[in-house]
Every structure is written in C-alpha cells, then in structure tokens.
C-alpha positions as a printed Julia matrix, in Angstrom:
73×3 Matrix{Float64}:
  98.69   92.94  131.45
  99.93   93.35  128.05
 102.57   96.02  128.75
 103.83   94.89  132.05
 102.91   98.36  133.46
  99.89  100.34  134.6
  98.03  101.77  131.64
  98.03  105.34  132.68
 100.77  107.39  134.43
  99.78  109.92  137.13
 100.55  110.46  140.76
  96.98  110.13  141.79
  93.61  108.75  140.45
  92.76  112.17  139.11
  95.91  112.44  137.1
  95.42  108.95  135.75
  91.91  109.65  134.62
  92.82  112.8   132.84
  95.55  111.01  130.9
  95.32  111.4   127.22
  97.9   108.71  126.45
  98.6   105.34  127.91
 101.6   103.01  128.14
 102.46  101.93  124.57
 101.34   98.34  123.6
 104.24   96.01  122.45
 104.67   95.95  118.63
 103.86   92.23  118.42
 100.24   92.67  119.73
  97.82   91.83  116.78
  96.07   94.83  115.33
  92.7    93.44  116.22
  93.52   92.98  119.87
  95.2    96.45  119.88
  91.9    97.95  118.68
  89.99   96.29  121.48
  92.51   97.45  124.22
  92.56  100.94  122.81
  88.8   101.16  122.87
  88.74  100.02  126.5
  91.25  102.8   127.38
  89.32  105.74  125.81
  89.07  108.64  128.3
  85.43  109.33  127.26
  83.2   106.58  128.85
  80.82  106.91  125.9
  83.6   105.74  123.59
  84.47  102.71  125.7
  82.65   99.31  125.41
  79.42   99.72  127.32
  79.53   96.33  129.01
  81.9    93.43  129.82
  79.72   91.38  127.32
  80.67   93.68  124.54
  84.29   93.17  125.25
  83.64   89.42  125.52
  82.08   89.26  122.18
  84.88   91.25  120.54
  87.52   88.94  122.04
  85.45   85.99  120.99
  85.42   87.19  117.37
  89.2    87.65  117.65
  89.66   84.19  118.95
  87.48   82.79  116.14
  89.44   84.65  113.52
  92.7    83.23  114.99
  91.33   79.64  114.97
  90.12   80.07  111.18
  93.49   81.68  110.4
  95.33   78.65  111.76
  93.15   76.25  109.88
  93.77   78.14  106.63
  97.5    78.32  106.95
C-alpha cells in the first residue's frame, strides 16, 4: 500500500464504492505511478484498467523508464 491506509473511507462497502475521493498519495510518489494508481481507483469501471495485464504493461513501462533514467543520469 502506498499510503498506509485503505483507499476509500466509508463505514460499509456501499459507502466505499460511492466514494468520489480517495486517501491522498504521498507527495514523493512519481507522477507516472500516481497516474496508474489514480486510474485504478476511478469510480466508473469503464475508466479503470480493463485487466490486470493492462496494469502490468503500464507498470512495466514505468519500470523501463526508471531503468533508462538511471542509465542516463
């Protein structure tokens, strides 16, 4: 868990599912990772990744960018 807390607040599952906001991510989370996490937390299922593989590919790109960035630095 990136935040150390549940992503949504609510006393029950219905309250959590209706949440429009989520626990804020720490400021030191890279923007590219933040975009992936925010997309995964979208309330509308059509706006979320449609498969775990889609998330895996996005994380793989992020990892590749990080490796290239360390090679360039």
